[in-house]
Every structure is written in C-alpha cells, then in structure tokens.
C-alpha positions in Angstrom: -6.9 -12.0 5.1 -5.1 -11.7 8.6 -2.0 -9.7 7.3 -0.4 -7.7 5.1 1.5 -8.2 1.7 2.6 -6.3 -1.4 1.9 -6.5 -5.2 3.7 -5.0 -7.8 2.8 -4.4 -11.3 6.2 -4.6 -13.6 6.4 -2.7 -17.4 9.8 -3.6 -19.3 11.4 -4.8 -15.7 10.6 -2.1 -14.0 7.8 -1.5 -11.4 5.0 0.7 -12.5 2.4 0.6 -9.5 2.3 -1.6 -6.2 -0.8 -2.1 -3.8 0.1 -3.1 -0.3 -3.1 -5.8 1.2 -4.2 -4.3 5.0 -6.0 -7.0 6.4 -9.3 -7.7 5.9 -12.7 -10.0 5.0 -12.9 -11.5 1.8 -15.3 -9.5 1.2 -14.6 -5.9 1.7 -14.5 -3.8 -1.0 -13.2 -0.3 -2.0 -15.9 1.9 -1.1 -13.8 5.2 -0.8 -10.0 6.6 -1.4 -7.7 9.4 0.0 -5.1 11.3 -1.2 -2.6 11.2 1.9 0.8 11.9 -0.4 2.4 12.2 -3.3 1.8 8.5 -4.6 -0.2 7.6 -2.2 -3.2 6.8 -1.6 -5.9 4.9 0.7 -8.7 2.3 0.2 -11.4 1.9 2.8 -14.7 -0.4 2.8 -18.1 1.0 3.3 -17.4 1.1 7.3 -14.5 3.0 7.1 -11.5 0.6 7.9 -8.6 0.8 5.8 -8.1 -2.0 3.5 -5.0 -1.7 1.2 -2.4 1.1 0.1 -2.4 2.0 -3.6 1.3 3.5 -4.4 1.6 5.2 -8.1 4.6 5.7 -8.1 6.7 3.1 -6.6 10.0 4.1 -7.7 9.9 7.5 -5.2 8.4 5.6 -2.8 10.0 5.5 0.8 9.6 3.0 3.8 9.3 6.5 5.8 6.7 7.8 3.3 4.8 4.6 3.9 5.2 4.3 7.7 4.2 8.3 8.6 0.4 6.7 6.6 0.8 3.3 8.2 0.9 5.1 11.9 -1.9 7.3 11.1 -4.0 4.7 10.4 -2.7 2.2 13.8 -1.3 -0.4 11.3 2.1 -2.2 11.9 5.0 -0.4 9.8 6.9 -1.9 6.8 10.7 -1.9 6.6 12.9 -1.6 3.5 12.8 -5.9 2.9 9.4 -5.2 3.1 9.5 -3.1 0.0 12.3 -5.3 -1.4 10.2 -6.2 -4.6 10.4 -2.4 -6.1 13.6 -1.9 -6.1 14.2 -6.0 -7.7 14.3 -4.9 -11.3 
C-alpha cells in the first residue's frame, strides 16, 4: 500500500473505533505497539516502521492531535476533511 487511508467501525450509527493505515508492505504485521496520546496507539512492524495508528476514542480525536503524532513519525499530516468519516454519524 502506497498511501494512508482511514477505516472507521460504527456501532449504532456512531464511530466506535478507527484505524489509520499507513504506507506499508502487504506482508507487514503489527509486532509492537506504543500508546502515544489518549486514544492513539501506534502499531509498528518487526523492523520498527510505523504501519498504522489505532484510534480508540474517535469521537474525541482532533486533527491537531493526530498530526502531532504523524509529524513525530515524519509522515504526511491529515486535514479535517480526511477525518470527516469520524464526524459523519
């Protein structure tokens, strides 16, 4: 996968959890996790490359909080429009 994308899980019409898939190889699997902020957990592959960010409190997520994490990882940031699926319900 060459670009990031957001997957949102809904329950009763509200976002329950989300996952921001980061650029990765198809064979990459989560090997280690790191909690970096309330409601945000980074998944790393075996070689230490970030492969995704778990969003455990999507209703409280701000683009600014997620972008702080993405900048720390030296990855492209997101816009509010990128997070629109979290606000859709």
